N, C-alpha and C positions, 0 to 999 in steps of 0.2 A: 707197702710197709717200709721198703728201702728208702723211698723218698722222704717219709716222715723221719726215719732214723737219721738220714743225712741232713735234713733240715734242722733237726734238733742239734746235731753236732755243729752245724754252721752257726746257729744262733748262740750256742755256748762259746764257740771260738770267738765270735765277734764280741760278745760280752766280756770275755777274758781279755781281749786286746784293749777294749775301752777302759777297763779297770786298770790296766798296766799303763796306758799312755795319758789318761786324764787324771788331773789331781783329785784325790778323794781324801778329805780330812787331812791328816798329817802326811799322807803319802804323796810324793811329788809325781807329776806327770809331764807331758811334752806339749800339750795344746792349751792355749789360753782362751781362744774364742773371742767373742765380742766384735763390735764394729770399730775399726781403726779410725780415730779422730785426732785432730791436733789438740795438744794440751791447752786448757784454757788459761787466760792470764790470771784468773783467780779460781781456786778450787771451791767447789760446793762444800757446804758444811758436812763434815764426815762424823759428827758426834754420834750419830745413830748407825754408822757403818762399822760393823765389827771386823769384817774380813774383806780382803782383796786377793786377787791372784797376781803373782809376780813371776814373770818369765825372765830367767837369766840365760843369756846365750852361751854357747859352748859347743864343743864337738858333739856333745850329747846335751842339748838344752834341758833346763829344768823349770817346771812351773810349780810354785808352792802356793798354798793358801795360807795367808798370814794376816795378823792384825796390823792395823794402820792407825797412826795418830797424826792429827793436824796440830801443828804448833807454829805460832807466828805466821799463819797463812800457808805454811809449807807442809807437805806430807812426809812422814818418816816411817820407817820400819825398824824393828829391833830383832836381833837374833843372837844366838850363841856363836862365838868365834869358831868353834869346831864343827858347826853344822855345814853340810854340803853346799847349800846355796850361798852362805856367807863366804866360804872359801872361794867359790866361783866368782863372786863380786870382787874379792880382794881389796885392792886400793881404789876401786871404782870401776864401774862397768855400765854400758848401756843396758837397759832393761825395758820390758813392756809391763805395764800395769793395767789390769782390768778392774775397773770400778763401775759396778752396775753392769750395764750392757755395753759400755764403751771401753776401748783399749787405747792406751796412750803410750807413745814412745818417750822414754825418760832416761835419765842418767842417775844411777845410785852413787852418791858421794858419801864416803865415810866421814862421820864427825869425830874428829880427834880432840876438839875443844868445844866447850859449850853444849855438850850432849846432856848434861845433868838435868836442865829444865825439861828437855824432851822426854827423858826417862821418867821423870816425876809425873808429867802429863799423861804418859802412857799408863803408868801404874794407876793413877787416879781415874782414868777412863775405864779400865778393865776390872778393877777391884770389885765394884758392886755386883757385876754379873758372873765373875770368874774368880772368887776369892781364894779357892783352893789352888788355883794355878798361880795367881799373882803373889800369894803369900810365900811361894817358893822362890821368888825373884830375889836377887841380892839387893841389899840396901844401896843407896847412892854411894856411900863410903866404900862399899865392897865391890861395886860394879866395874870399876876401872879394870880393864883386861878380861873381865868375865862376860861382857856383853859387847855387841857391835851395834851401833846406831847409824843408819843411813838416811840421808835426805834424798828425796826423789825429785831431782831437778828437771826442769823443762830443758829441751835441747836449745 
């Protein structure tokens, strides 16, 4: 009976640890997984890819599950300036991105100019399946300073 009790406790403890360190929905984690491969010269079409995992390094790294948009052949992510992962990237940072089963080492570069078409493409991509979320986004005219757009550059 003691063995069963300790086994159950061990299983629950392991499950709790996995929930804490792995990204689940909007909750960040620490591990990104996937197979590390070099970034391709040209990204596959991501029109049907809603989410990626993005790992931002730091003393306590963070992995977030986030939407991705492909614009002019480059991948971009969008976030709120006050969110933890955006603050960790700041004015640019190396990141790891998991797309499908592959993980790529990239650099997140903030777009301070020319971000408007990226945000428009982002809204156009996600509005059909997530209208209740996208309708809460600021308009392009209101978005300056209320959103952060990052291009995911190859090293």
